[in-house]
C-alpha positions in Angstrom: 203.8 141.1 105.2 200.1 141.7 105.7 199.5 142.4 102.1 201.3 139.2 101.0 199.3 137.1 103.5 196.0 138.8 102.4 196.9 138.2 98.7 197.7 134.5 99.4 194.4 134.2 101.4 192.3 135.7 98.5 194.2 133.6 95.9 193.7 130.4 97.9 190.0 131.2 98.2 189.6 131.8 94.5 191.7 128.8 93.4 190.3 126.3 96.0 186.8 127.3 97.0 185.7 128.4 93.5 186.1 125.0 91.9 184.4 123.2 94.7 181.4 125.5 94.6 181.1 125.1 90.8 181.8 121.4 90.6 179.5 120.6 93.5 176.7 122.6 91.9 177.1 120.8 88.6 177.2 117.3 90.3 173.4 116.7 90.9 172.3 117.6 87.3 175.2 115.5 85.9 174.0 112.5 88.0 170.5 113.0 86.7 171.8 112.9 83.1 174.0 109.9 83.8 171.4 107.9 85.8 170.3 104.7 84.1 166.9 104.8 82.5 164.9 101.6 82.0 167.8 99.4 83.0 170.3 101.0 80.7 173.9 101.5 81.9 175.1 105.0 82.1 177.3 106.0 79.2 181.1 106.1 79.9 181.2 109.8 79.1 178.4 110.7 81.5 179.8 108.5 84.3 183.3 110.0 83.6 181.8 113.5 84.1 180.2 112.6 87.4 183.5 111.0 88.6 185.5 114.0 87.5 183.2 116.5 89.3 183.4 114.4 92.5 187.2 114.3 92.2 187.4 118.0 91.8 185.3 118.5 94.9 187.5 116.1 97.0 190.8 117.4 95.8 190.0 121.1 96.0 188.3 120.6 99.4 191.8 119.4 100.6 193.4 122.4 98.9 190.8 124.6 100.6 192.4 123.9 104.0 194.9 126.6 103.0 192.2 129.3 103.0 191.6 129.3 106.8 195.3 128.9 107.4 196.2 132.0 105.4 193.1 133.7 106.9 194.3 133.1 110.5 197.8 134.4 109.6 196.3 137.5 107.9 194.0 138.1 110.8 196.8 137.8 113.3 199.0 140.1 111.3 196.2 142.7 111.1 195.4 142.3 114.8 191.7 141.6 114.2 191.4 138.0 115.4 188.9 139.1 118.1 186.7 141.1 115.8 183.0 140.0 115.6 182.9 139.9 111.8 186.0 137.7 111.7 184.7 135.4 114.5 181.4 135.1 112.6 183.3 134.4 109.4 185.3 131.7 111.1 182.1 130.1 112.4 180.5 130.2 109.0 183.6 128.7 107.4 183.6 125.9 109.9 179.9 125.3 109.1 180.6 125.3 105.4 183.4 122.8 105.8 181.1 120.7 108.0 178.4 120.7 105.3 180.9 119.7 102.7 182.5 116.9 104.7 179.3 115.6 106.3 176.7 115.9 103.6 178.0 116.9 100.1 181.1 114.6 99.6 179.5 111.5 101.2 176.3 111.9 99.2 178.3 112.4 96.0 180.3 109.3 96.7 177.1 107.3 97.3 175.5 108.5 94.1 178.7 107.8 92.1 178.8 104.3 93.6 175.2 103.7 92.6 175.9 104.9 89.0 179.0 102.6 88.8 176.9 99.7 90.0 174.3 100.6 87.4 171.7 101.0 90.2 168.7 103.4 90.0 169.2 106.9 91.4 166.2 108.4 93.0 165.4 112.0 92.1 165.0 113.0 95.7 168.6 112.0 96.4 169.9 114.4 93.8 167.5 117.1 95.2 168.8 116.6 98.7 172.4 116.8 97.5 171.6 120.0 95.5 170.1 121.5 98.7 173.2 120.6 100.8 175.3 122.1 98.0 173.2 125.2 98.0 173.7 125.6 101.8 177.4 125.2 101.4 177.5 127.8 98.6 175.4 130.2 100.6 177.7 129.9 103.6 180.7 130.7 101.4 178.9 133.6 99.8 178.1 135.0 103.2 181.7 134.7 104.3 182.8 136.5 101.1 180.4 139.4 101.8 181.7 139.6 105.4 185.3 139.7 104.2 184.5 142.5 101.7 182.0 144.6 103.7 183.4 144.0 107.2 182.3 146.3 110.0 184.9 148.8 110.8 186.6 148.4 107.5 189.5 150.8 106.9 188.8 150.9 103.2 186.2 153.6 103.5 183.7 151.6 101.4 
């Protein structure tokens, strides 16, 4: 049962978190390309791209809730819920979710609304979003490394 839970946990991570990290990283440059210049309205294609990236982030963030659920089930089955590396991973996962929910998604929504309203988008807003997205991605990368190179690993690696 542990192997099935671990497989589901890893698959959920790849399927859910991967698209969020990629789409969130693509969002700020897409906004810069779509931003109206000299009073021009953004093209429907550019606006559509930004809207699609935001939707991917929102939908897959919801799907991403399965990652910690399968993670807790796997940790319980392995008897490692009290291990330091796992507690650290849980804290970093919570921090990543917090950054996504508190900073990335709301800022994306704000920038998308500005584009839809044909309002100017300040470069600093996209830079701040890119920074928040980078922090989110760095937190997930750290969790991934902890999951692979966990202290006391039985893999012998």
